C-alpha positions as CSV (number, residue, x, y, z in Angstrom):
1,M,20.0,-40.4,-4.4
2,S,18.3,-37.9,-6.7
3,T,20.2,-36.2,-9.5
4,G,17.5,-33.6,-10.2
5,P,17.7,-29.9,-9.3
6,A,17.7,-29.0,-5.6
7,I,14.6,-27.5,-4.2
8,V,15.1,-24.1,-2.6
9,R,12.6,-23.3,0.2
10,T,11.7,-19.9,1.4
11,K,13.0,-19.4,5.0
12,I,12.5,-15.7,5.9
13,V,9.5,-13.6,4.8
14,A,9.5,-9.9,5.6
15,T,6.6,-7.4,5.4
16,V,7.6,-4.1,3.8
17,G,5.8,-1.1,5.1
18,P,6.5,2.6,5.7
19,A,9.3,1.9,8.2
20,C,11.4,0.1,5.6
21,R,10.7,2.0,2.4
22,T,14.2,3.2,1.7
23,E,16.7,1.3,-0.5
24,E,19.1,1.2,2.4
25,S,16.5,-0.5,4.7
26,L,15.6,-3.1,2.0
27,R,19.3,-3.9,1.3
28,G,19.8,-4.4,5.0
29,L,17.0,-6.9,5.1
30,V,18.4,-8.8,2.1
31,D,21.8,-8.8,3.7
32,A,20.2,-10.2,6.9
33,G,18.8,-13.2,4.8
34,V,15.3,-12.3,3.8
35,D,14.1,-14.5,0.9
36,V,10.7,-13.0,0.2
37,F,9.1,-9.6,0.6
38,R,5.4,-9.1,1.3
39,L,4.1,-5.6,0.5
40,N,1.8,-4.0,3.0
41,M,-0.4,-1.6,1.2
42,A,-2.8,-1.0,4.1
43,H,-0.9,2.1,5.3
44,G,-0.3,5.3,3.3
45,S,-2.0,6.9,0.4
46,L,-2.0,6.0,-3.3
47,E,0.3,8.9,-3.9
48,E,2.8,7.6,-1.3
49,H,2.8,4.1,-2.8
50,A,3.3,5.5,-6.3
51,E,6.2,7.6,-5.1
52,T,8.1,4.6,-3.8
């Protein structure tokens, strides 16, 4: 039996795009159990990305 630190593994990865750019949407995803966010920069302009 190991006495070292437990390894935490990523279980849920979510892609963040224009549909979930509000703080409320992101908090909902965290509350739903998302572990890692992937940013999708393929949609929108540079100005829109800088705004958020």
